[in-house]
C-alpha positions in Angstrom: 20.7 23.9 11.1 22.9 24.7 8.0 24.4 21.2 8.1 21.0 19.6 8.4 19.7 21.6 5.5 22.7 20.7 3.4 22.2 17.0 4.2 18.5 17.2 3.2 19.3 19.0 0.0 22.1 16.5 -0.7 19.8 13.5 -0.3 17.4 14.8 -3.0 20.1 16.0 -5.4 22.0 12.7 -5.0 19.0 10.3 -5.1 16.2 12.0 -7.1 16.6 9.4 -9.8 16.0 6.6 -7.3 12.9 8.4 -6.0 11.5 8.8 -9.5 12.2 5.2 -10.3 10.5 4.0 -7.1 7.5 6.2 -7.7 7.1 4.8 -11.2 7.7 1.2 -10.0 5.0 1.6 -7.4 2.6 3.0 -10.0 2.9 0.0 -12.3 3.8 -2.7 -9.8 1.8 -5.7 -8.6 0.1 -3.9 -5.7 -1.3 -1.2 -8.0 -2.0 -1.8 -11.7 -3.7 -5.3 -11.6 -5.5 -4.6 -8.3 -6.9 -1.1 -9.0 -8.1 -2.0 -12.6 -9.6 -5.4 -11.7 -13.1 -3.9 -11.2 -13.1 -2.3 -14.6 -12.8 -5.7 -16.3 -15.7 -7.2 -14.3 -18.6 -6.2 -16.6 -16.9 -7.3 -19.9 -15.7 -10.6 -18.5 -19.1 -11.3 -17.0 -20.6 -10.6 -20.4 -18.0 -12.7 -22.3 -17.8 -15.8 -20.0 -20.9 -15.6 -17.8 -18.7 -15.4 -14.6 -20.2 -13.9 -11.5 -19.0 -10.9 -9.4 -18.1 -13.3 -6.6 -16.0 -15.4 -8.9 -14.2 -12.4 -10.4 -13.7 -10.8 -6.9 -11.7 -13.9 -5.9 -8.9 -12.9 -8.3 -7.9 -9.7 -6.5 -8.5 -11.5 -3.2 -6.0 -14.2 -4.1 -3.6 -11.4 -5.2 -3.7 -9.9 -1.7 -3.5 -13.2 0.2 -0.5 -14.5 -1.8 1.3 -11.2 -1.4 0.7 -11.4 2.3 2.1 -14.9 2.7 5.1 -14.3 0.4 6.1 -10.9 1.9 8.4 -12.4 4.6 10.2 -14.6 2.0 10.6 -11.7 -0.4 11.9 -9.6 2.5 14.6 -12.2 3.2 15.6 -12.3 -0.5 15.9 -8.5 -0.6 18.1 -8.4 2.5 20.4 -11.0 1.0 20.5 -10.1 -2.7 19.4 -6.5 -2.9 16.5 -5.0 -4.9 17.5 -4.7 -8.5 17.3 -8.3 -9.7 14.1 -9.1 -7.9 12.4 -5.9 -9.2 13.6 -6.7 -12.8 12.3 -10.3 -12.6 9.0 -9.3 -11.0 8.2 -6.5 -13.5 9.0 -8.7 -16.5 6.9 -11.6 -15.0 4.0 -9.2 -14.2 4.0 -7.9 -17.8 3.9 -11.5 -19.2 1.1 -12.5 -16.9 -1.0 -9.4 -17.8 -0.5 -10.4 -21.4 -1.7 -13.9 -20.7 -4.9 -12.5 -19.3 -5.8 -11.3 -22.8 -5.8 -14.9 -24.0 -8.3 -16.3 -21.4 -11.1 -18.6 -22.4 -14.0 -19.5 -20.2 -12.1 -21.3 -17.5 -12.3 -19.2 -14.3 -9.5 -21.2 -12.8 -7.0 -19.7 -15.3 -8.1 -16.3 -14.2 -7.5 -17.1 -10.5 -4.2 -18.8 -11.3 -2.9 -15.8 -13.2 -3.8 -13.4 -10.4 -2.1 -15.7 -7.9 0.9 -16.0 -10.2 1.2 -12.2 -10.4 1.4 -12.1 -6.6 3.8 -15.1 -6.3 6.3 -14.1 -9.1 5.6 -10.4 -9.2 6.0 -9.7 -5.5 9.3 -8.1 -6.0 7.5 -5.1 -7.7 5.5 -4.2 -4.7 5.8 -1.8 -1.8 8.4 -3.8 0.1 11.4 -3.5 -2.3 10.7 0.1 -3.3 10.2 1.2 0.4 13.6 -0.5 1.1 15.2 1.4 -1.8 13.9 4.7 -0.6 14.6 4.1 3.0 18.3 3.3 2.2 18.7 6.5 0.0 17.0 8.9 2.4 17.5 9.6 6.2 16.9 13.2 7.0 13.9 13.3 4.7 12.9 9.7 4.7 9.3 10.3 5.5 8.9 12.9 2.7 10.6 10.6 0.2 8.4 7.6 1.2 5.3 9.8 0.9 6.4 10.9 -2.6 7.2 7.4 -3.8 4.0 5.9 -2.5 1.9 8.5 -4.4 2.7 6.3 -7.4 0.1 3.7 -6.3 -2.3 6.6 -5.4 -2.1 8.0 -8.9 -2.7 4.6 -10.3 -5.8 4.1 -8.1 -7.1 7.5 -9.3 -6.4 7.4 -13.1 -5.9 3.7 -14.1 -9.6 2.6 -13.7 -10.8 5.5 -15.9 -8.1 4.9 -18.6 -8.8 1.2 -18.5 -12.5 1.7 -18.9 -12.0 4.0 -21.9 -9.7 1.5 -23.5 -12.0 -1.4 -22.9 -14.9 0.5 -24.5 -12.8 1.4 -27.5 -10.5 -1.6 -28.0 -12.0 -4.4 -25.9 -10.8 -6.1 -22.8 -8.2 -8.3 -24.5 -6.4 -5.4 -26.1 -6.6 -3.5 -22.8 -4.8 -6.2 -21.0 -2.1 -6.2 -23.7 -1.7 -2.4 -23.3 -1.3 -2.8 -19.6 1.4 -5.4 -20.2 3.2 -3.1 -22.6 3.0 -0.2 -20.0 4.8 -2.4 -17.4 7.3 -3.6 -20.0 8.2 -0.1 -21.1 8.4 1.1 -17.5 10.8 -1.7 -16.5 14.1 -0.2 -17.7 13.1 3.2 -16.4 12.6 1.7 -13.0 15.6 -0.7 -12.9 18.4 1.3 -14.5 18.6 4.0 -11.8 19.0 1.3 -9.2 22.2 0.1 -10.9 24.0 3.3 -9.9 22.9 3.2 -6.3 25.6 2.5 -3.7 25.3 -0.5 -1.4 22.8 0.0 1.4 25.4 0.6 4.1 27.1 3.3 1.9 23.9 4.9 0.6 23.9 7.6 3.3 26.6 9.3 5.3 27.7 7.2 8.3 27.0 9.9 10.8 23.5 10.4 9.5 22.9 6.7 9.7 24.2 6.4 13.2 22.1 9.3 14.3 18.9 8.0 13.0 19.0 4.2 12.7 20.3 1.3 14.7 20.6 -2.0 12.9 18.7 -4.8 14.7 18.6 -8.4 13.5 15.3 -10.0 12.7 15.6 -12.4 15.6 16.2 -9.5 18.0 13.4 -7.4 16.5 10.7 -10.0 17.0 11.7 -10.2 20.7 10.8 -6.6 21.3 7.4 -5.3 22.4 7.7 -2.6 19.8 7.6 -5.1 17.0 4.5 -6.8 18.4 2.7 -3.6 19.0 3.2 -2.6 15.4 2.2 -6.2 14.4 -1.2 -5.6 16.1 -1.8 -1.9 15.2 -1.3 -2.2 11.4 -3.5 -5.2 10.8 -6.3 -3.6 12.8 -6.0 -0.5 10.5 -6.2 -2.7 7.4 -9.2 -4.6 8.7 -11.0 -1.5 9.7 -10.6 0.6 6.6 -9.6 -1.0 3.3 -12.9 -3.0 2.9 -14.8 0.3 3.1 -13.3 1.2 -0.3 -15.2 -1.7 -1.9 -18.4 -1.0 0.1 -18.3 2.8 0.1 -20.6 3.3 -3.0 -23.1 0.7 -1.8 -23.2 2.4 1.6 -23.9 5.7 0.0 -26.6 4.2 -2.2 -28.2 2.8 0.9 -28.2 6.3 2.3 -30.2 7.5 -0.6 -27.4 9.1 -2.7 -27.6 8.6 -6.4 -25.1 6.6 -8.4 -23.4 9.6 -10.1 -23.1 11.5 -6.9 -21.9 8.4 -5.0 -19.2 7.9 -7.6 -18.0 11.5 -7.3 -17.9 11.3 -3.5 -16.0 8.0 -3.6 -13.4 9.7 -5.9 -12.4 11.8 -2.8 -10.8 8.6 -1.4 -8.1 8.6 -4.1 -7.5 12.3 -3.8 -7.3 12.1 0.0 -4.9 9.2 -0.2 -2.5 11.1 -2.4 -2.6 14.2 -0.3 -2.2 12.1 2.9 0.9 10.4 1.6 2.6 13.7 0.8 1.5 15.5 4.0 2.1 12.6 6.4 5.6 12.0 4.9 6.6 15.6 5.6 5.1 15.5 9.1 7.0 12.3 10.0 10.2 14.1 9.3 9.1 17.0 11.6 7.1 15.3 14.4 7.5 12.0 16.2 6.1 9.6 13.6 3.8 7.5 15.9 2.1 10.7 16.9 1.4 11.3 13.2 -0.1 7.8 13.0 -2.2 8.4 16.1 -3.6 11.7 14.8 -4.4 10.2 11.4 -6.2 7.2 12.8 -8.1 9.4 15.2 -9.4 11.4 12.3 -10.2 8.2 10.4 -12.1 6.8 13.4 -14.1 10.0 13.6 -14.9 9.8 9.9 -16.2 6.2 10.2 -18.2 7.2 13.1 -19.8 10.0 11.0 -20.6 7.4 8.3 -22.3 5.2 10.9 -24.8 8.0 11.5 -26.2 7.4 8.0 -26.3 11.1 7.2 -25.7 11.6 3.5 -24.4 15.2 4.1 -21.4 13.7 6.1 -20.4 11.2 3.4 -17.6 13.3 2.1 -16.0 13.3 5.6 -16.0 9.5 5.5 -14.3 9.4 2.1 -11.6 11.8 3.2 -11.0 9.8 6.4 -10.7 6.5 4.6 -8.3 7.9 2.1 -6.3 9.4 4.9 -5.9 5.9 6.5 -5.0 4.2 3.3 -2.6 7.0 2.4 -0.5 6.8 5.6 -0.5 3.2 6.6 2.2 1.7 4.4 4.3 4.8 4.6 4.2 4.5 8.3 5.1 0.8 8.3 8.2 1.5 6.2 9.2 4.5 8.2 8.8 2.9 11.6 10.6 -0.3 10.5 13.6 1.7 9.4 13.7 4.0 12.5 13.1 1.4 15.1 15.1 -1.5 13.6 17.5 -0.1 11.0 18.1 -1.4 7.5 20.1 -4.6 7.7 17.0 -6.7 8.3 14.5 -4.2 6.9 13.2 -6.7 4.3 12.3 -9.5 6.7 10.9 -7.2 9.4 8.9 -5.1 6.9 7.8 -8.3 5.2 6.3 -9.7 8.3 4.6 -6.5 9.2 3.3 -6.1 5.7 2.2 -9.7 5.5 0.2 -9.4 8.8 -1.3 -6.1 7.6 -2.3 -7.7 4.3 -4.1 -10.5 6.1 -6.2 -7.8 7.8 -6.7 -6.1 4.4 -7.8 -9.3 2.7 -10.5 -9.9 5.3 -11.8 -6.4 5.5 -14.1 -6.4 2.5 -15.5 -9.8 3.4 -16.1 -8.7 7.0 -18.0 -5.5 5.9 -20.1 -7.4 3.4 -20.9 -10.3 5.8 -21.8 -8.0 8.7 -23.9 -5.7 6.5 -25.9 -8.7 5.1 -26.4 -10.0 8.6 -27.4 -6.7 10.3 -29.1 -5.1 7.3 -26.9 -2.1 7.7 -23.3 -1.1 7.7 -23.7 0.7 11.0 -22.6 -2.1 13.3 -19.5 -2.8 11.2 -18.6 0.9 11.1 -18.9 1.1 14.9 -16.7 -1.9 15.4 -14.1 -0.5 12.9 -14.1 2.7 14.9 -13.3 0.8 18.0 -10.4 -1.1 16.3 -9.0 2.2 15.1 -9.1 3.6 18.6 -7.0 0.6 19.8 -4.4 1.4 17.1 -4.3 5.0 18.3 -3.6 3.9 21.8 -0.8 1.6 20.6 0.8 4.4 18.6 0.7 6.7 21.6 2.4 4.1 23.8 5.3 3.4 21.3 8.7 4.4 22.7 11.0 7.1 21.4 13.3 5.8 18.7 16.6 6.0 20.7 15.1 4.0 23.7 13.6 1.5 21.3 17.0 0.8 19.8 18.6 0.3 23.2 15.7 -2.1 24.2 16.1 -4.0 20.9 19.8 -4.4 21.4 
């Protein structure tokens, strides 16, 4: 027990700068800052150029889709060249493209192209490289470290829209895009410099700890395992079932008779729940068999969606917490299970494929909820279907093998 405690303490004392850098990188990276602030620019851009909500919504959609398709390629680059240069290039490119958004004219194609460009050239500033950095630096407390790092995106989702809205009101949308570009630019050295001092991945943790917790599996071997394909089914189902409800949550509450101000307050619970879920689930994954944590979280989320399907306004807060719980744990779990089942040598490619498939589910979630709600005149059928999909993911998590047996099967 003493040796284990010393190892855990040693990880945080040795790698706390890496953890801070990853948290900051995830807060300002391509998955967070441009995505979570996109909605705040809708009203001023509609007023300025006459664009529709549908046209503007295509920007974040393209961001998600391009990230999904580029994730396997980015993973391969990271496995071969490491994280520092891709992260540096991506953050600088992201800053430049955010600045270019401030110079837009009335051509919506430019808006779409800039969002697609942020995903294409800024993909190295997303969850994949920072999850790889943290997974390499932490073994005994990997789940806790991943949970802490991924709160960066949660903090951005909670505070960035409010700050951007205030900036737009005071300075205008053009200046706000420039401020966001400057934030990314200033954060870049704070994110990249600690990575220069990190040891190579195979030397980042004690050899005994690595041998005890991870077994390196090649990408070609990983995709031949049933474990990989079970994960490749479970995570996209979660993304499809839950992420779209973030977009449709306030309209659902309004349909239930809840006022705009109250609906906004309840929706704010999603961000709070997401942050708490990342921290708590990260600790739990270090203490309990991680797939069981995933099964428990998705069971709670399924129950929350089922309560939302009743249409009872008094239960809306349950749904908000459940949605935040799902979003909060999903990408932590992908990174954790990738490292534990398959090791670190091909982490980038394996995680990239799992992330890409999950992102495809995420990209279709909002559209599916909207289409089904329009067709049925209610969100209830879509919520019931989403509940069923989450139950499938729970069953998959409960049938995943123990980590040691999985490594033997993969080998």
